[in-house]
C-alpha positions in Angstrom: 0.0 0.0 0.0 1.1 3.6 0.3 1.6 6.2 3.1 -0.1 9.4 3.9 1.7 12.7 4.3 1.2 14.4 7.7 3.4 17.4 6.8 2.9 19.1 3.5 6.3 20.8 3.8 8.7 18.0 4.2 6.6 15.1 3.0 7.0 13.1 6.1 5.0 9.9 6.0 3.4 8.6 9.1 0.4 6.5 8.3 0.8 3.4 6.1 -2.4 2.1 4.6 -2.6 -1.7 5.0 -6.0 -2.9 3.7 -9.4 -1.7 2.7 -12.0 -2.4 5.5 -15.0 -0.5 4.2 -16.5 1.6 1.4 -19.2 4.2 1.5 -21.0 6.4 -1.0 -18.0 8.7 -1.4 -15.3 7.3 0.7 -13.0 4.3 1.3 -11.9 3.3 4.8 -8.5 1.6 5.4 -6.8 -0.2 8.3 -3.5 1.6 8.6 -0.4 1.7 10.8 0.7 4.7 12.7 4.5 4.4 12.3 5.3 6.9 15.0 3.1 5.3 17.7 3.3 1.8 16.3 -0.5 1.2 16.5 -3.3 0.5 14.1 -5.7 3.3 13.1 -8.5 3.7 10.6 -8.1 6.2 7.7 -11.2 7.4 5.8 -10.5 9.0 2.5 -12.6 10.6 -0.2 -12.4 8.6 -3.4 -10.8 10.1 -6.5 -14.0 10.5 -8.5 -15.5 12.8 -5.9 -12.5 15.1 -5.4 -14.1 17.8 -7.6 -17.5 17.6 -6.1 -18.4 20.5 -3.9 -21.2 18.6 -2.2 -19.0 15.6 -1.4 -16.2 17.8 -0.2 -18.5 19.8 2.0 -20.0 16.7 3.6 -16.5 15.2 4.1 -15.2 18.1 6.1 -18.5 18.5 7.9 -18.2 14.9 9.1 -14.7 15.8 10.4 -16.0 18.8 12.3 -19.0 17.0 13.7 -16.9 14.1 14.9 -14.4 16.5 16.5 -17.3 18.0 18.5 -18.3 14.6 19.9 -16.6 12.9 22.8 -18.3 9.7 24.0 -17.0 6.2 24.7 -19.6 4.7 22.3 -18.9 7.0 19.4 -15.9 6.6 17.1 -13.1 9.2 17.8 -11.4 11.3 15.2 -7.7 12.0 15.9 -6.4 14.1 13.0 -7.1 15.1 9.4 -4.9 15.9 6.5 -4.2 15.8 2.7 -2.2 13.2 0.9 0.4 13.5 -1.9 -2.4 13.4 -4.5 -4.3 16.2 -2.7 -7.0 13.8 -1.3 -8.4 14.7 2.1 -8.3 12.0 4.8 -9.5 11.5 8.4 -7.6 9.4 10.9 -10.0 7.6 13.3 -9.6 5.1 16.1 -9.4 1.6 14.7 -12.2 -0.5 16.0 -11.1 -4.1 16.4 -14.6 -5.7 16.2 -17.6 -6.6 14.1 -20.8 -5.1 13.0 -23.4 -5.4 15.8 -25.6 -7.8 13.9 -22.7 -10.1 13.1 -21.6 -9.9 16.7 -25.0 -11.1 17.9 -25.1 -13.9 15.3 -21.8 -15.2 16.8 -22.7 -14.3 20.4 -26.4 -15.0 21.2 -27.6 -12.9 24.0 -30.1 -13.2 26.8 -32.9 -10.7 26.6 -31.2 -8.6 29.3 -27.9 -8.9 27.5 -29.4 -7.7 24.2 -31.2 -4.8 25.8 -28.1 -3.7 27.7 -26.2 -3.6 24.4 -28.9 -1.6 22.8 -29.1 0.7 25.8 -25.5 1.7 25.2 -26.4 2.7 21.6 -29.4 4.6 22.9 -27.3 6.6 25.4 -24.8 7.4 22.7 -27.7 8.7 20.5 -29.0 10.7 23.4 -25.6 12.4 23.7 -25.5 13.0 20.0 -28.8 14.7 20.0 -27.9 16.8 23.1 -25.1 18.2 20.9 -27.7 19.2 18.4 -26.5 16.6 15.9 -28.6 14.0 14.1 -26.9 10.9 12.6 -29.4 10.0 9.9 -27.9 6.6 9.1 -28.2 4.4 12.1 -28.1 0.8 11.0 -26.2 -2.4 11.8 -23.3 -1.6 9.5 -22.8 1.7 11.4 -22.6 0.2 14.9 -19.5 -1.8 15.6 -18.9 -4.0 18.7 -15.5 -4.1 20.3 -14.6 -6.0 23.4 -13.1 -3.6 26.0 -12.1 -4.8 29.4 -14.2 -8.0 28.8 -17.3 -5.9 28.0 -19.0 -5.7 24.7 -19.1 -2.0 23.7 -21.1 -0.8 20.7 -19.5 2.1 18.9 -21.5 4.3 16.5 -19.5 5.1 13.3 -19.9 6.8 9.9 -21.2 10.4 10.3 -21.1 10.9 6.6 -24.6 12.2 6.3 -25.0 13.5 9.8 -26.1 17.1 10.2 -26.7 19.7 12.9 -30.4 20.2 13.9 -30.6 23.6 12.4 -29.3 22.8 8.9 -32.0 23.5 6.3 -30.5 21.0 3.8 -31.4 18.1 6.1 -34.3 17.1 3.9 -32.3 17.4 0.7 -32.6 14.6 -1.9 -28.9 14.2 -1.5 -29.3 12.7 2.0 -28.9 9.0 1.0 -30.2 7.1 4.0 -30.4 3.4 4.0 -34.1 2.6 3.1 -34.5 -0.4 5.4 -33.7 1.7 8.4 -34.6 5.2 7.3 -37.6 7.2 8.5 -40.3 8.0 6.0 -39.4 11.7 6.1 -35.9 10.9 5.0 -37.1 9.1 1.9 -39.8 11.6 0.9 -38.5 15.1 1.0 -42.1 16.5 0.5 -43.0 15.5 4.0 -41.8 17.0 7.3 -38.1 17.7 7.7 -35.9 15.0 9.3 -34.8 15.6 12.8 -33.7 13.6 15.9 -37.0 11.6 15.7 -35.6 10.2 12.4 -32.8 8.6 14.5 -35.4 7.3 16.9 -37.1 5.6 14.0 -33.9 4.0 12.8 -33.0 2.9 16.4 -36.3 1.1 16.6 -35.6 -0.7 13.4 -32.2 -1.6 14.6 -33.5 -3.0 17.9 -36.2 -5.0 15.9 -33.6 -6.4 13.5 -31.2 -7.4 16.3 -34.0 -9.0 18.3 -35.1 -11.1 15.3 -31.5 -12.3 14.9 -31.1 -13.1 18.5 -34.3 -15.1 19.0 -33.4 -17.2 16.0 -30.1 -18.3 17.6 -29.8 -21.6 19.6 -30.2 -21.0 23.3 -30.7 -23.0 26.5 -34.0 -21.4 27.2 -36.9 -20.3 24.9 -36.5 -16.8 23.5 -39.6 -14.8 22.9 -40.2 -11.1 22.3 -41.9 -9.4 25.4 -44.9 -7.3 24.7 -43.1 -4.3 26.2 -40.4 -4.5 23.6 -42.9 -4.8 20.7 -44.7 -1.8 22.1 -41.4 0.2 22.2 -40.4 -0.8 18.7 -43.9 0.1 17.4 -43.7 3.6 18.9 -40.1 4.2 17.8 -41.1 3.3 14.2 -44.4 5.1 13.9 -44.8 6.6 10.5 -45.5 10.0 11.8 -42.7 11.7 13.8 -45.3 13.1 16.2 -46.3 9.6 17.2 -42.8 8.5 18.2 -41.0 9.1 21.5 -40.2 12.7 21.9 -36.5 12.1 22.6 -34.0 9.3 23.3 -34.4 9.8 27.1 -38.0 8.6 26.8 -36.7 5.5 24.8 -34.0 4.9 27.5 -36.6 5.2 30.3 -38.8 2.6 28.6 -35.9 0.2 28.0 -34.7 0.5 31.6 -38.3 -0.2 32.8 -38.2 -3.4 30.9 -34.9 -4.4 32.5 -35.6 -3.1 36.0 -39.4 -2.9 36.5 
């Protein structure tokens, strides 16, 4: 592979790209080695065909600025940004040594409490994101990684490529390419109400529903069924109208905690 410049003056190379670990609409993500600190990192780089696109460039640097404003253990951390020798912008992120959350559950079937505790961590990270006046707009299994830290499964939200601040008017733009299976109706139809934090609540409900379906289909010592309280929570999260959903993630968290600790 090749290395990224960290100093445009003397051309010093610090990050060696090792392999591709993900691709998005506009970007490629690599596993890389930080030669100076001798550790693995993730590098996200805008693909060549989008270098001249004003929209893609704006979104790329907007993602960098949004990530820099977020500090939470269940949100991927940005460390630095730069430009390589071919004038391509890149972001250096913490490398997450884990798997997508759906694959993790397939390999590690959970009790109901275990699954809910995992989802609660995602919910609390989303609450924090919304408290910072940011909406993610693409919550789905591929954007939640699970890493084992101190013998605990920690979900980490990644990919803020289409995230926006709550006051951005372009939030219902046709260029917001959310994933249809998890996107709220208002994200897929720009003639309806503007997307906001309740769009993330919809996607979170779809995520929980998807993970629960995977989990109950896995072999287990005891029968796994879906409690009525969880079905009710999912139904309210995924209501077609934003006004019929939970008002905020705190209400979602309260409902989940009540299921775990009635």
